[in-house]
Biopython code that builds the backbone (N, CA, C, O; Angstrom):
import numpy as np
from Bio.PDB.StructureBuilder import StructureBuilder

atoms = [
    (1, "UNK", "N", (-23.020, -19.592, -24.198)),
    (1, "UNK", "CA", (-22.126, -18.413, -24.180)),
    (1, "UNK", "C", (-20.745, -18.164, -24.198)),
    (1, "UNK", "O", (-20.106, -18.878, -23.426)),
    (2, "UNK", "N", (-20.135, -17.396, -24.826)),
    (2, "UNK", "CA", (-18.748, -17.162, -25.159)),
    (2, "UNK", "C", (-18.093, -16.858, -24.206)),
    (2, "UNK", "O", (-18.450, -15.730, -23.868)),
    (3, "UNK", "N", (-17.207, -17.283, -23.470)),
    (3, "UNK", "CA", (-16.292, -16.489, -22.569)),
    (3, "UNK", "C", (-15.485, -15.344, -23.094)),
    (3, "UNK", "O", (-14.957, -15.373, -24.206)),
    (4, "UNK", "N", (-15.394, -14.228, -22.178)),
    (4, "UNK", "CA", (-14.381, -13.220, -22.462)),
    (4, "UNK", "C", (-13.052, -13.723, -22.194)),
    (4, "UNK", "O", (-12.742, -14.692, -21.499)),
    (5, "UNK", "N", (-12.146, -12.756, -22.984)),
    (5, "UNK", "CA", (-10.612, -13.250, -22.627)),
    (5, "UNK", "C", (-9.905, -11.778, -21.975)),
    (5, "UNK", "O", (-9.968, -10.704, -22.572)),
    (6, "UNK", "N", (-9.393, -11.923, -20.959)),
    (6, "UNK", "CA", (-9.081, -10.684, -20.292)),
    (6, "UNK", "C", (-8.212, -10.105, -21.559)),
    (6, "UNK", "O", (-7.924, -10.772, -22.553)),
    (7, "UNK", "N", (-7.867, -8.801, -21.343)),
    (7, "UNK", "CA", (-7.209, -7.527, -21.864)),
    (7, "UNK", "C", (-6.350, -6.778, -20.938)),
    (7, "UNK", "O", (-6.627, -5.616, -20.638)),
    (8, "UNK", "N", (-5.170, -7.476, -20.403)),
    (8, "UNK", "CA", (-4.260, -6.698, -19.869)),
    (8, "UNK", "C", (-3.959, -5.474, -19.770)),
    (8, "UNK", "O", (-3.635, -4.839, -18.767)),
    (9, "UNK", "N", (-4.127, -4.987, -21.353)),
    (9, "UNK", "CA", (-3.650, -3.371, -21.651)),
    (9, "UNK", "C", (-4.845, -2.527, -21.208)),
    (9, "UNK", "O", (-4.729, -1.302, -21.250)),
    (10, "UNK", "N", (-6.140, -3.160, -20.728)),
    (10, "UNK", "CA", (-7.277, -2.335, -20.477)),
    (10, "UNK", "C", (-6.895, -2.681, -18.783)),
    (10, "UNK", "O", (-7.325, -1.733, -18.125)),
    (11, "UNK", "N", (-6.457, -3.368, -18.180)),
    (11, "UNK", "CA", (-6.387, -3.283, -17.089)),
    (11, "UNK", "C", (-7.231, -4.372, -16.562)),
    (11, "UNK", "O", (-7.654, -4.208, -15.417)),
    (12, "UNK", "N", (-7.636, -5.723, -17.338)),
    (12, "UNK", "CA", (-8.422, -6.658, -17.056)),
    (12, "UNK", "C", (-7.542, -7.746, -16.710)),
    (12, "UNK", "O", (-6.470, -7.965, -17.274)),
    (13, "UNK", "N", (-8.281, -8.767, -15.279)),
    (13, "UNK", "CA", (-7.870, -9.495, -14.919)),
    (13, "UNK", "C", (-9.118, -10.690, -14.819)),
    (13, "UNK", "O", (-10.340, -10.551, -14.880)),
    (14, "UNK", "N", (-8.326, -11.837, -14.653)),
    (14, "UNK", "CA", (-9.580, -13.082, -14.950)),
    (14, "UNK", "C", (-9.482, -13.475, -13.328)),
    (14, "UNK", "O", (-8.519, -13.353, -12.572)),
    (15, "UNK", "N", (-10.865, -14.006, -13.054)),
    (15, "UNK", "CA", (-11.073, -14.850, -11.654)),
    (15, "UNK", "C", (-12.108, -15.621, -11.622)),
    (15, "UNK", "O", (-13.242, -15.275, -11.954)),
    (16, "UNK", "N", (-11.705, -16.969, -11.127)),
    (16, "UNK", "CA", (-12.735, -17.816, -11.367)),
    (16, "UNK", "C", (-13.756, -18.100, -10.205)),
    (16, "UNK", "O", (-13.431, -18.678, -9.168)),
    (17, "UNK", "N", (-14.873, -17.692, -10.448)),
    (17, "UNK", "CA", (-15.829, -17.769, -9.293)),
    (17, "UNK", "C", (-17.023, -19.263, -9.613)),
    (17, "UNK", "O", (-17.723, -19.564, -10.580)),
    (18, "UNK", "N", (-16.812, -19.817, -8.448)),
    (18, "UNK", "CA", (-18.061, -21.196, -8.699)),
    (18, "UNK", "C", (-17.797, -21.640, -10.160)),
    (18, "UNK", "O", (-18.720, -21.474, -10.957)),
    (19, "UNK", "N", (-16.791, -22.114, -10.540)),
    (19, "UNK", "CA", (-16.454, -22.445, -11.665)),
    (19, "UNK", "C", (-16.790, -21.380, -12.988)),
    (19, "UNK", "O", (-16.835, -21.836, -14.131)),
    (20, "UNK", "N", (-16.949, -20.371, -12.797)),
    (20, "UNK", "CA", (-17.257, -19.471, -14.222)),
    (20, "UNK", "C", (-16.076, -18.486, -14.048)),
    (20, "UNK", "O", (-15.540, -18.220, -12.972)),
    (21, "UNK", "N", (-15.763, -18.006, -15.201)),
    (21, "UNK", "CA", (-14.640, -17.306, -15.775)),
    (21, "UNK", "C", (-15.542, -15.720, -15.465)),
    (21, "UNK", "O", (-16.651, -15.479, -15.942)),
    (22, "UNK", "N", (-14.723, -14.737, -14.533)),
    (22, "UNK", "CA", (-15.245, -13.387, -14.855)),
    (22, "UNK", "C", (-14.075, -12.520, -14.925)),
    (22, "UNK", "O", (-13.005, -12.662, -14.333)),
    (23, "UNK", "N", (-14.431, -11.597, -15.736)),
    (23, "UNK", "CA", (-13.264, -10.718, -16.170)),
    (23, "UNK", "C", (-13.562, -8.981, -15.565)),
    (23, "UNK", "O", (-14.504, -8.243, -15.853)),
    (24, "UNK", "N", (-12.382, -8.712, -14.653)),
    (24, "UNK", "CA", (-12.693, -8.009, -13.861)),
    (24, "UNK", "C", (-11.744, -6.962, -14.131)),
    (24, "UNK", "O", (-10.614, -7.276, -14.503)),
    (25, "UNK", "N", (-12.160, -5.404, -13.948)),
    (25, "UNK", "CA", (-11.617, -4.307, -14.475)),
    (25, "UNK", "C", (-12.031, -3.426, -12.994)),
    (25, "UNK", "O", (-12.968, -3.620, -12.220)),
    (26, "UNK", "N", (-10.936, -2.400, -12.956)),
    (26, "UNK", "CA", (-11.208, -1.173, -12.433)),
    (26, "UNK", "C", (-11.510, 0.455, -13.420)),
    (26, "UNK", "O", (-10.811, 1.108, -14.195)),
    (27, "UNK", "N", (-12.783, 0.592, -12.928)),
    (27, "UNK", "CA", (-13.187, 1.958, -13.705)),
    (27, "UNK", "C", (-12.779, 2.980, -12.685)),
    (27, "UNK", "O", (-12.430, 2.570, -11.577)),
    (28, "UNK", "N", (-12.784, 4.107, -12.907)),
    (28, "UNK", "CA", (-12.205, 5.324, -12.177)),
    (28, "UNK", "C", (-13.550, 5.244, -11.492)),
    (28, "UNK", "O", (-13.289, 5.103, -10.297)),
    (29, "UNK", "N", (-14.866, 5.265, -11.661)),
    (29, "UNK", "CA", (-15.942, 5.260, -10.624)),
    (29, "UNK", "C", (-15.296, 4.167, -9.585)),
    (29, "UNK", "O", (-14.946, 4.534, -8.463)),
    (30, "UNK", "N", (-15.198, 3.226, -9.881)),
    (30, "UNK", "CA", (-15.006, 2.082, -8.856)),
    (30, "UNK", "C", (-13.720, 2.227, -8.097)),
    (30, "UNK", "O", (-13.618, 1.567, -7.063)),
    (31, "UNK", "N", (-12.776, 2.955, -8.443)),
    (31, "UNK", "CA", (-11.434, 3.132, -7.759)),
    (31, "UNK", "C", (-11.992, 4.000, -6.949)),
    (31, "UNK", "O", (-11.893, 3.768, -5.744)),
    (32, "UNK", "N", (-12.757, 5.285, -7.419)),
    (32, "UNK", "CA", (-13.239, 6.492, -6.065)),
    (32, "UNK", "C", (-14.099, 5.658, -4.793)),
    (32, "UNK", "O", (-13.828, 5.903, -3.617)),
    (33, "UNK", "N", (-15.011, 4.792, -5.122)),
    (33, "UNK", "CA", (-15.465, 4.249, -4.440)),
    (33, "UNK", "C", (-14.843, 3.388, -3.409)),
    (33, "UNK", "O", (-15.240, 3.193, -2.260)),
    (34, "UNK", "N", (-13.764, 2.888, -4.029)),
    (34, "UNK", "CA", (-12.953, 2.093, -3.369)),
    (34, "UNK", "C", (-11.953, 2.626, -2.292)),
    (34, "UNK", "O", (-11.707, 2.151, -1.183)),
    (35, "UNK", "N", (-11.447, 3.720, -2.895)),
    (35, "UNK", "CA", (-10.730, 4.948, -1.873)),
    (35, "UNK", "C", (-11.571, 5.248, -0.668)),
    (35, "UNK", "O", (-11.124, 5.161, 0.476)),
    (36, "UNK", "N", (-13.038, 5.671, -1.007)),
    (36, "UNK", "CA", (-13.872, 6.075, 0.302)),
    (36, "UNK", "C", (-14.209, 4.647, 1.328)),
    (36, "UNK", "O", (-14.279, 4.748, 2.552)),
    (37, "UNK", "N", (-14.359, 3.608, 0.740)),
    (37, "UNK", "CA", (-14.690, 2.430, 1.131)),
    (37, "UNK", "C", (-13.581, 2.107, 2.047)),
    (37, "UNK", "O", (-13.880, 1.866, 3.217)),
    (38, "UNK", "N", (-12.289, 2.064, 1.672)),
    (38, "UNK", "CA", (-11.067, 1.639, 2.215)),
    (38, "UNK", "C", (-10.712, 2.844, 3.157)),
    (38, "UNK", "O", (-9.891, 2.399, 3.958)),
    (39, "UNK", "N", (-10.905, 3.889, 3.370)),
    (39, "UNK", "CA", (-10.418, 4.818, 4.017)),
    (39, "UNK", "C", (-9.169, 5.621, 3.546)),
    (39, "UNK", "O", (-8.533, 6.363, 4.295)),
    (40, "UNK", "N", (-8.921, 5.433, 2.424)),
    (40, "UNK", "CA", (-7.502, 5.889, 1.846)),
    (40, "UNK", "C", (-7.835, 7.454, 1.429)),
    (40, "UNK", "O", (-8.978, 7.908, 1.392)),
    (41, "UNK", "N", (-6.916, 8.024, 1.193)),
    (41, "UNK", "CA", (-6.953, 9.901, 0.804)),
    (41, "UNK", "C", (-6.765, 9.797, -0.350)),
    (41, "UNK", "O", (-7.265, 10.652, -1.081)),
    (42, "UNK", "N", (-6.026, 8.783, -0.893)),
    (42, "UNK", "CA", (-5.481, 9.154, -2.566)),
    (42, "UNK", "C", (-5.558, 7.600, -3.157)),
    (42, "UNK", "O", (-5.812, 6.557, -2.553)),
    (43, "UNK", "N", (-5.253, 7.821, -4.519)),
    (43, "UNK", "CA", (-4.887, 6.259, -5.248)),
    (43, "UNK", "C", (-3.477, 5.774, -4.913)),
    (43, "UNK", "O", (-3.231, 4.568, -4.956)),
    (44, "UNK", "N", (-2.590, 6.623, -4.599)),
    (44, "UNK", "CA", (-1.363, 6.152, -4.604)),
    (44, "UNK", "C", (-1.227, 5.570, -2.847)),
    (44, "UNK", "O", (-0.601, 4.524, -2.678)),
    (45, "UNK", "N", (-1.722, 6.157, -1.822)),
    (45, "UNK", "CA", (-1.750, 5.454, -0.872)),
    (45, "UNK", "C", (-2.663, 4.200, -0.870)),
    (45, "UNK", "O", (-2.406, 3.385, 0.016)),
    (46, "UNK", "N", (-3.573, 3.939, -1.619)),
    (46, "UNK", "CA", (-4.403, 2.644, -1.964)),
    (46, "UNK", "C", (-3.374, 1.778, -2.555)),
    (46, "UNK", "O", (-3.190, 0.655, -2.085)),
    (47, "UNK", "N", (-2.665, 2.232, -3.588)),
    (47, "UNK", "CA", (-1.607, 1.055, -4.126)),
    (47, "UNK", "C", (-0.283, 0.807, -3.153)),
    (47, "UNK", "O", (0.397, -0.219, -3.181)),
    (48, "UNK", "N", (-0.081, 1.804, -2.399)),
    (48, "UNK", "CA", (0.968, 1.559, -1.165)),
    (48, "UNK", "C", (0.527, 0.494, -0.267)),
    (48, "UNK", "O", (1.341, -0.320, 0.167)),
    (49, "UNK", "N", (-0.641, 0.454, 0.020)),
    (49, "UNK", "CA", (-1.457, -0.605, 1.143)),
    (49, "UNK", "C", (-1.567, -1.869, 0.520)),
    (49, "UNK", "O", (-2.183, -2.760, 1.104)),
    (50, "UNK", "N", (-1.038, -2.074, -0.623)),
    (50, "UNK", "CA", (-1.323, -3.055, -1.130)),
    (50, "UNK", "C", (0.358, -3.656, -1.539)),
    (50, "UNK", "O", (0.770, -4.811, -1.437)),
    (51, "UNK", "N", (0.924, -2.723, -1.903)),
    (51, "UNK", "CA", (2.334, -3.194, -2.462)),
    (51, "UNK", "C", (3.088, -3.319, -0.742)),
    (51, "UNK", "O", (3.749, -4.340, -0.552)),
    (52, "UNK", "N", (3.003, -2.540, 0.168)),
    (52, "UNK", "CA", (3.557, -3.058, 1.465)),
    (52, "UNK", "C", (2.825, -4.289, 2.096)),
    (52, "UNK", "O", (3.390, -4.938, 2.977)),
    (53, "UNK", "N", (1.694, -4.584, 1.698)),
    (53, "UNK", "CA", (1.472, -5.870, 2.650)),
    (53, "UNK", "C", (0.476, -5.437, 3.577)),
    (53, "UNK", "O", (0.026, -6.297, 4.335)),
    (54, "UNK", "N", (0.081, -4.364, 3.656)),
    (54, "UNK", "CA", (-1.155, -3.859, 4.840)),
    (54, "UNK", "C", (-2.512, -3.960, 4.408)),
    (54, "UNK", "O", (-3.260, -3.008, 4.630)),
    (55, "UNK", "N", (-2.931, -4.958, 3.836)),
    (55, "UNK", "CA", (-4.044, -5.182, 3.252)),
    (55, "UNK", "C", (-4.865, -6.447, 4.191)),
    (55, "UNK", "O", (-4.160, -7.364, 4.612)),
    (56, "UNK", "N", (-6.055, -6.455, 4.434)),
    (56, "UNK", "CA", (-6.882, -7.571, 5.005)),
    (56, "UNK", "C", (-7.499, -8.246, 3.767)),
    (56, "UNK", "O", (-7.314, -8.126, 2.556)),
    (57, "UNK", "N", (-8.391, -9.081, 4.619)),
    (57, "UNK", "CA", (-9.324, -10.063, 3.638)),
    (57, "UNK", "C", (-10.425, -9.161, 3.341)),
    (57, "UNK", "O", (-11.124, -9.415, 2.360)),
    (58, "UNK", "N", (-10.637, -8.282, 3.961)),
    (58, "UNK", "CA", (-11.596, -7.134, 3.453)),
    (58, "UNK", "C", (-11.379, -6.347, 2.497)),
    (58, "UNK", "O", (-12.187, -5.995, 1.637)),
    (59, "UNK", "N", (-10.128, -5.999, 2.628)),
    (59, "UNK", "CA", (-9.593, -5.167, 1.432)),
    (59, "UNK", "C", (-9.665, -5.982, 0.367)),
    (59, "UNK", "O", (-10.219, -5.519, -0.631)),
    (60, "UNK", "N", (-9.150, -7.328, 0.314)),
    (60, "UNK", "CA", (-9.175, -8.020, -1.078)),
    (60, "UNK", "C", (-10.764, -8.194, -1.294)),
    (60, "UNK", "O", (-10.963, -8.059, -2.501)),
    (61, "UNK", "N", (-11.750, -8.393, -0.742)),
    (61, "UNK", "CA", (-13.143, -8.375, -0.957)),
    (61, "UNK", "C", (-13.599, -7.248, -1.512)),
    (61, "UNK", "O", (-14.646, -7.396, -2.141)),
    (62, "UNK", "N", (-13.159, -6.189, -1.481)),
    (62, "UNK", "CA", (-13.539, -4.929, -1.490)),
    (62, "UNK", "C", (-13.106, -4.336, -3.123)),
    (62, "UNK", "O", (-13.632, -3.583, -3.942)),
    (63, "UNK", "N", (-11.907, -5.107, -3.051)),
    (63, "UNK", "CA", (-11.200, -4.675, -4.509)),
    (63, "UNK", "C", (-11.447, -5.572, -5.653)),
    (63, "UNK", "O", (-11.317, -5.157, -6.804)),
    (64, "UNK", "N", (-11.792, -6.768, -5.392)),
    (64, "UNK", "CA", (-12.267, -7.945, -6.056)),
    (64, "UNK", "C", (-13.597, -7.483, -6.472)),
    (64, "UNK", "O", (-13.931, -7.699, -7.637)),
    (65, "UNK", "N", (-14.674, -6.671, -5.408)),
    (65, "UNK", "CA", (-16.020, -6.344, -5.858)),
    (65, "UNK", "C", (-15.910, -5.011, -6.610)),
    (65, "UNK", "O", (-16.937, -4.694, -7.211)),
    (66, "UNK", "N", (-15.258, -4.481, -6.665)),
    (66, "UNK", "CA", (-15.158, -2.905, -7.510)),
    (66, "UNK", "C", (-14.557, -3.545, -8.687)),
    (66, "UNK", "O", (-14.719, -2.903, -9.725)),
    (67, "UNK", "N", (-13.836, -4.758, -8.805)),
    (67, "UNK", "CA", (-13.546, -5.068, -10.317)),
    (67, "UNK", "C", (-14.286, -5.635, -10.950)),
    (67, "UNK", "O", (-14.281, -5.511, -12.175)),
    (68, "UNK", "N", (-15.225, -6.503, -10.248)),
    (68, "UNK", "CA", (-16.378, -7.236, -10.563)),
    (68, "UNK", "C", (-17.251, -6.109, -11.279)),
    (68, "UNK", "O", (-17.398, -6.042, -12.499)),
    (69, "UNK", "N", (-17.771, -5.294, -10.416)),
    (69, "UNK", "CA", (-18.677, -3.945, -10.675)),
    (69, "UNK", "C", (-18.254, -3.357, -12.114)),
    (69, "UNK", "O", (-18.933, -3.156, -13.121)),
    (70, "UNK", "N", (-16.792, -3.142, -11.828)),
    (70, "UNK", "CA", (-15.912, -2.322, -13.314)),
    (70, "UNK", "C", (-16.115, -3.271, -14.494)),
    (70, "UNK", "O", (-16.211, -2.931, -15.673)),
    (71, "UNK", "N", (-16.164, -4.480, -14.016)),
    (71, "UNK", "CA", (-16.266, -5.333, -15.404)),
    (71, "UNK", "C", (-17.447, -5.615, -15.934)),
    (71, "UNK", "O", (-17.557, -6.524, -16.756)),
    (72, "UNK", "N", (-18.600, -4.793, -15.493)),
    (72, "UNK", "CA", (-20.055, -5.217, -15.449)),
    (72, "UNK", "C", (-20.740, -6.377, -15.432)),
    (72, "UNK", "O", (-21.564, -6.814, -16.236)),
    (73, "UNK", "N", (-20.227, -6.923, -14.232)),
    (73, "UNK", "CA", (-21.149, -8.103, -13.837)),
    (73, "UNK", "C", (-21.884, -7.486, -12.597)),
    (73, "UNK", "O", (-21.405, -6.677, -11.802)),
    (74, "UNK", "N", (-23.404, -8.140, -12.587)),
    (74, "UNK", "CA", (-24.131, -7.989, -11.727)),
    (74, "UNK", "C", (-23.816, -8.409, -10.565)),
    (74, "UNK", "O", (-23.688, -9.577, -10.196)),
    (75, "UNK", "N", (-23.675, -7.359, -9.923)),
    (75, "UNK", "CA", (-23.252, -7.952, -8.189)),
    (75, "UNK", "C", (-24.601, -8.504, -7.169)),
    (75, "UNK", "O", (-24.455, -9.133, -6.121)),
    (76, "UNK", "N", (-25.658, -8.172, -7.656)),
    (76, "UNK", "CA", (-26.875, -8.399, -6.905)),
    (76, "UNK", "C", (-26.882, -10.106, -6.914)),
    (76, "UNK", "O", (-27.101, -10.821, -5.936)),
    (77, "UNK", "N", (-26.608, -10.505, -8.167)),
    (77, "UNK", "CA", (-26.734, -11.978, -8.230)),
    (77, "UNK", "C", (-25.616, -12.608, -7.907)),
    (77, "UNK", "O", (-25.705, -13.833, -7.989)),
    (78, "UNK", "N", (-24.438, -12.124, -7.516)),
    (78, "UNK", "CA", (-23.498, -12.771, -7.218)),
    (78, "UNK", "C", (-23.353, -12.457, -5.530)),
    (78, "UNK", "O", (-23.702, -11.407, -4.990)),
    (79, "UNK", "N", (-22.769, -13.598, -4.873)),
    (79, "UNK", "CA", (-22.250, -13.585, -3.308)),
    (79, "UNK", "C", (-20.765, -13.836, -3.297)),
    (79, "UNK", "O", (-20.309, -14.969, -3.138)),
    (80, "UNK", "N", (-20.060, -12.832, -3.457)),
    (80, "UNK", "CA", (-18.802, -12.853, -3.836)),
    (80, "UNK", "C", (-18.129, -13.318, -2.225)),
    (80, "UNK", "O", (-17.069, -13.932, -2.102)),
    (81, "UNK", "N", (-18.857, -12.949, -1.273)),
    (81, "UNK", "CA", (-18.214, -13.456, 0.247)),
    (81, "UNK", "C", (-18.754, -15.123, 0.281)),
    (81, "UNK", "O", (-18.125, -15.730, 1.148)),
    (82, "UNK", "N", (-19.475, -15.756, -0.241)),
    (82, "UNK", "CA", (-19.623, -16.484, -0.159)),
    (82, "UNK", "C", (-19.248, -17.725, -1.394)),
    (82, "UNK", "O", (-19.532, -18.918, -1.287)),
    (83, "UNK", "N", (-18.653, -17.174, -2.380)),
    (83, "UNK", "CA", (-18.179, -17.744, -3.583)),
    (83, "UNK", "C", (-17.292, -18.457, -3.358)),
    (83, "UNK", "O", (-16.513, -18.179, -2.446)),
    (84, "UNK", "N", (-17.147, -19.520, -4.070)),
    (84, "UNK", "CA", (-15.915, -20.576, -4.157)),
    (84, "UNK", "C", (-14.855, -19.943, -5.237)),
    (84, "UNK", "O", (-15.090, -19.985, -6.445)),
    (85, "UNK", "N", (-13.860, -19.448, -4.782)),
    (85, "UNK", "CA", (-12.544, -19.105, -5.801)),
    (85, "UNK", "C", (-11.881, -20.004, -6.082)),
    (85, "UNK", "O", (-11.685, -20.744, -5.117)),
    (86, "UNK", "N", (-11.316, -20.380, -7.187)),
    (86, "UNK", "CA", (-10.608, -21.254, -7.675)),
    (86, "UNK", "C", (-9.153, -20.611, -7.131)),
    (86, "UNK", "O", (-8.833, -19.451, -7.389)),
    (87, "UNK", "N", (-8.453, -21.380, -6.469)),
    (87, "UNK", "CA", (-7.105, -21.073, -6.164)),
    (87, "UNK", "C", (-7.281, -20.294, -4.765)),
    (87, "UNK", "O", (-6.323, -19.610, -4.404)),
    (88, "UNK", "N", (-8.408, -20.341, -3.961)),
    (88, "UNK", "CA", (-8.484, -19.839, -2.720)),
    (88, "UNK", "C", (-8.248, -18.615, -2.300)),
    (88, "UNK", "O", (-8.237, -17.669, -3.088)),
    (89, "UNK", "N", (-8.052, -18.494, -1.146)),
    (89, "UNK", "CA", (-7.627, -17.041, -0.599)),
    (89, "UNK", "C", (-6.328, -16.311, -1.096)),
    (89, "UNK", "O", (-6.257, -15.084, -1.150)),
    (90, "UNK", "N", (-5.388, -17.085, -1.425)),
    (90, "UNK", "CA", (-4.175, -16.791, -2.111)),
    (90, "UNK", "C", (-4.341, -16.517, -3.638)),
    (90, "UNK", "O", (-3.656, -15.620, -4.130)),
    (91, "UNK", "N", (-5.128, -17.164, -4.354)),
    (91, "UNK", "CA", (-5.160, -16.500, -5.677)),
    (91, "UNK", "C", (-6.160, -15.622, -5.543)),
    (91, "UNK", "O", (-6.156, -14.981, -6.594)),
    (92, "UNK", "N", (-7.081, -15.195, -4.797)),
    (92, "UNK", "CA", (-7.832, -14.008, -4.579)),
    (92, "UNK", "C", (-7.087, -12.656, -4.153)),
    (92, "UNK", "O", (-7.453, -11.576, -4.618)),
    (93, "UNK", "N", (-6.190, -12.746, -3.388)),
    (93, "UNK", "CA", (-5.128, -11.684, -3.176)),
    (93, "UNK", "C", (-4.240, -11.559, -4.345)),
    (93, "UNK", "O", (-3.899, -10.396, -4.560)),
    (94, "UNK", "N", (-3.765, -12.457, -5.172)),
    (94, "UNK", "CA", (-3.050, -12.450, -6.423)),
    (94, "UNK", "C", (-3.864, -11.439, -7.349)),
    (94, "UNK", "O", (-3.371, -10.366, -7.696)),
    (95, "UNK", "N", (-5.050, -11.819, -7.701)),
    (95, "UNK", "CA", (-6.072, -11.248, -8.752)),
    (95, "UNK", "C", (-6.220, -10.036, -8.208)),
    (95, "UNK", "O", (-5.951, -9.070, -8.922)),
    (96, "UNK", "N", (-6.600, -9.851, -7.065)),
    (96, "UNK", "CA", (-6.802, -8.189, -6.381)),
    (96, "UNK", "C", (-5.566, -7.204, -6.479)),
    (96, "UNK", "O", (-5.627, -5.992, -6.684)),
    (97, "UNK", "N", (-4.466, -7.951, -6.297)),
    (97, "UNK", "CA", (-3.307, -7.250, -6.444)),
    (97, "UNK", "C", (-2.608, -6.871, -7.809)),
    (97, "UNK", "O", (-1.832, -5.926, -7.957)),
    (98, "UNK", "N", (-3.035, -7.816, -8.837)),
    (98, "UNK", "CA", (-2.766, -7.861, -10.213)),
    (98, "UNK", "C", (-3.779, -7.092, -10.856)),
    (98, "UNK", "O", (-3.566, -6.593, -11.961)),
    (99, "UNK", "N", (-4.953, -6.943, -10.210)),
    (99, "UNK", "CA", (-6.031, -6.087, -11.106)),
    (99, "UNK", "C", (-5.658, -4.567, -10.526)),
    (99, "UNK", "O", (-5.971, -3.665, -11.303)),
    (100, "UNK", "N", (-5.036, -4.152, -9.277)),
    (100, "UNK", "CA", (-4.507, -2.821, -8.946)),
    (100, "UNK", "C", (-3.425, -2.469, -10.161)),
    (100, "UNK", "O", (-3.560, -1.587, -11.009)),
    (101, "UNK", "N", (-2.502, -3.242, -10.040)),
    (101, "UNK", "CA", (-1.395, -3.060, -10.631)),
    (101, "UNK", "C", (-1.593, -2.838, -12.184)),
    (101, "UNK", "O", (-1.027, -1.959, -12.834)),
    (102, "UNK", "N", (-2.347, -3.630, -12.603)),
    (102, "UNK", "CA", (-2.757, -3.518, -14.315)),
    (102, "UNK", "C", (-3.423, -1.972, -14.463)),
    (102, "UNK", "O", (-3.289, -1.263, -15.460)),
    (103, "UNK", "N", (-4.082, -1.656, -13.388)),
    (103, "UNK", "CA", (-5.088, -0.228, -13.569)),
    (103, "UNK", "C", (-4.014, 0.820, -13.828)),
    (103, "UNK", "O", (-4.315, 1.633, -14.702)),
    (104, "UNK", "N", (-2.862, 0.969, -13.271)),
    (104, "UNK", "CA", (-2.112, 1.721, -13.457)),
    (104, "UNK", "C", (-0.835, 1.603, -14.265)),
    (104, "UNK", "O", (0.034, 2.474, -14.309)),
    (105, "UNK", "N", (-0.803, 0.266, -14.995)),
    (105, "UNK", "CA", (0.509, 0.017, -15.975)),
    (105, "UNK", "C", (0.266, 0.796, -16.991)),
    (105, "UNK", "O", (-0.913, 1.009, -17.273)),
    (106, "UNK", "N", (1.322, 1.401, -17.774)),
    (106, "UNK", "CA", (1.483, 1.585, -19.193)),
    (106, "UNK", "C", (1.653, 0.445, -20.098)),
    (106, "UNK", "O", (2.396, -0.512, -19.876)),
    (107, "UNK", "N", (0.860, 0.622, -21.210)),
    (107, "UNK", "CA", (1.151, -0.138, -22.457)),
    (107, "UNK", "C", (2.970, -0.094, -22.731)),
    (107, "UNK", "O", (3.734, 0.871, -22.692)),
    (108, "UNK", "N", (3.208, -1.371, -22.975)),
    (108, "UNK", "CA", (4.831, -1.677, -23.312)),
    (108, "UNK", "C", (5.284, -0.440, -24.021)),
    (108, "UNK", "O", (6.285, 0.175, -23.652)),
    (109, "UNK", "N", (4.457, -0.028, -25.167)),
    (109, "UNK", "CA", (5.445, 0.889, -26.132)),
    (109, "UNK", "C", (5.165, 1.982, -25.257)),
    (109, "UNK", "O", (6.257, 2.083, -24.700)),
    (110, "UNK", "N", (4.536, 2.751, -24.825)),
    (110, "UNK", "CA", (4.655, 3.879, -23.703)),
    (110, "UNK", "C", (5.879, 3.639, -23.068)),
    (110, "UNK", "O", (6.802, 4.435, -23.240)),
    (111, "UNK", "N", (6.028, 2.543, -22.281)),
    (111, "UNK", "CA", (7.133, 2.856, -21.186)),
    (111, "UNK", "C", (8.409, 2.324, -22.026)),
    (111, "UNK", "O", (9.352, 2.165, -21.251)),
    (112, "UNK", "N", (8.699, 2.041, -23.180)),
    (112, "UNK", "CA", (9.879, 1.988, -23.991)),
    (112, "UNK", "C", (10.454, 3.036, -24.150)),
    (112, "UNK", "O", (9.662, 3.973, -24.247)),
    (113, "UNK", "N", (11.655, 3.355, -24.233)),
    (113, "UNK", "CA", (12.042, 4.521, -24.735)),
    (113, "UNK", "C", (12.107, 5.008, -26.347)),
    (113, "UNK", "O", (11.995, 4.233, -27.296)),
    (114, "UNK", "N", (12.251, 6.032, -26.418)),
    (114, "UNK", "CA", (11.740, 6.684, -28.237)),
    (114, "UNK", "C", (13.432, 6.284, -28.621)),
    (114, "UNK", "O", (14.460, 6.744, -28.126)),
    (115, "UNK", "N", (13.257, 5.291, -29.653)),
    (115, "UNK", "CA", (14.744, 5.117, -30.325)),
    (115, "UNK", "C", (15.517, 6.182, -30.995)),
    (115, "UNK", "O", (16.681, 6.043, -31.372)),
    (116, "UNK", "N", (14.618, 7.544, -31.159)),
    (116, "UNK", "CA", (15.476, 8.373, -31.796)),
    (116, "UNK", "C", (15.986, 9.505, -30.788)),
    (116, "UNK", "O", (16.647, 10.533, -30.933)),
    (117, "UNK", "N", (15.423, 8.901, -29.768)),
    (117, "UNK", "CA", (16.029, 9.824, -28.075)),
    (117, "UNK", "C", (17.462, 9.291, -27.788)),
    (117, "UNK", "O", (17.774, 8.148, -27.455)),
    (118, "UNK", "N", (18.348, 10.480, -28.011)),
    (118, "UNK", "CA", (19.427, 10.213, -27.580)),
    (118, "UNK", "C", (19.994, 10.627, -26.518)),
    (118, "UNK", "O", (20.206, 11.806, -26.237)),
    (119, "UNK", "N", (20.371, 9.315, -25.629)),
    (119, "UNK", "CA", (20.445, 9.485, -24.277)),
    (119, "UNK", "C", (22.019, 8.892, -23.856)),
    (119, "UNK", "O", (22.393, 8.911, -22.683)),
]
sb = StructureBuilder()
sb.init_structure("model")
sb.init_model(0)
sb.init_chain("A")
sb.init_seg("    ")
for serial, (resi, resn, name, xyz) in enumerate(atoms, 1):
    if name == "N":
        sb.init_residue(resn, " ", resi, " ")
    sb.init_atom(name, np.array(xyz, "f"), 0.0, 1.0, " ", f" {name:<3s}", serial, name[0])
structure = sb.get_structure()
């Protein structure tokens, strides 16, 4: 089976679990469930929670689970809490933060000023 390569412009991030590569992605449905599960009233509050370092191991697990779900992986056959994450807890936190950041990032061309725009 050929491994998928992450596409950062789609908000995808790669995580290695039990020596297998998984591409994670946050869909709108996964974000809505994540908001409810983490008891945040908005996506901005959810992002700020991670940006300010006010997250827990349970938050990381919830975010990675949502990313796996959004990436189309079968969560019934994958025990994320018991999985061996290559890079450990630090890598799990890094991937979770990157997943959240990429979900709201603009493509480079959308973020660059228009050359015809005189400022």
